[in-house]
C-alpha positions in Angstrom: -3.3 -7.6 43.0 -7.0 -7.7 42.3 -8.5 -4.9 40.3 -12.1 -5.4 41.5 -14.0 -7.1 44.4 -17.5 -8.2 44.9 -19.6 -6.8 47.8 -23.2 -7.5 48.7 -25.2 -4.3 48.6 -28.7 -4.8 50.0 -28.3 -8.6 49.3 -27.3 -7.9 45.6 -23.8 -8.7 44.4 -22.0 -5.6 43.1 -18.6 -5.5 41.6 -16.5 -2.5 42.5 -12.9 -1.4 42.1 -10.7 -2.6 44.9 -9.6 1.0 45.5 -13.2 2.3 45.8 -14.3 3.9 49.1 -17.8 3.8 50.5 -18.4 7.3 49.0 -17.4 6.0 45.6 -19.9 3.2 46.0 -22.7 5.6 47.0 -21.9 7.8 43.9 -21.7 4.8 41.6 -25.2 3.8 42.7 -26.3 7.4 42.0 -27.5 8.1 45.5 -27.4 11.5 47.2 -24.9 11.2 50.0 -26.9 13.3 52.5 -30.0 11.2 52.1 -28.6 7.7 52.8 -27.2 5.7 55.7 -24.6 3.0 55.1 -23.7 0.1 57.3 -21.0 -2.6 56.8 -21.4 -5.9 58.5 -24.3 -4.4 60.5 -22.3 -1.4 61.9 -23.3 2.0 60.7 -20.5 3.9 59.1 -20.6 7.7 59.7 -20.6 9.8 56.5 -17.4 11.5 57.7 -15.7 8.1 57.4 -16.9 7.2 53.9 -13.9 8.7 52.1 -11.5 6.6 54.2 -13.4 3.3 54.4 -12.8 0.8 51.7 -15.1 -2.3 51.5 -13.5 -5.7 51.5 -14.3 -8.5 49.2 -17.5 -10.2 50.4 -18.6 -7.3 52.7 -22.3 -7.1 53.4 -23.3 -3.5 52.9 -26.7 -2.1 53.6 -27.7 1.3 52.1 -30.9 2.8 53.3 -32.5 5.9 51.8 -33.7 8.3 54.4 -37.2 9.7 53.8 -39.3 12.3 55.5 -43.0 12.0 56.0 -45.8 12.3 58.3 
């Protein structure tokens, strides 16, 4: 069994543990969970699902930081 996988986060390869969830990935990147949106393969993943969703090797993940302004 593989200990780690490589995913593409915002077009950059990132090595993560095979057991990591999306929430683990957001934490590893030191991003505040409430201020980002995550999509995998172009589909937005609701934050309520981050603890249960594990990325697969080669997944294309986009993480967007939400900002407020006017």
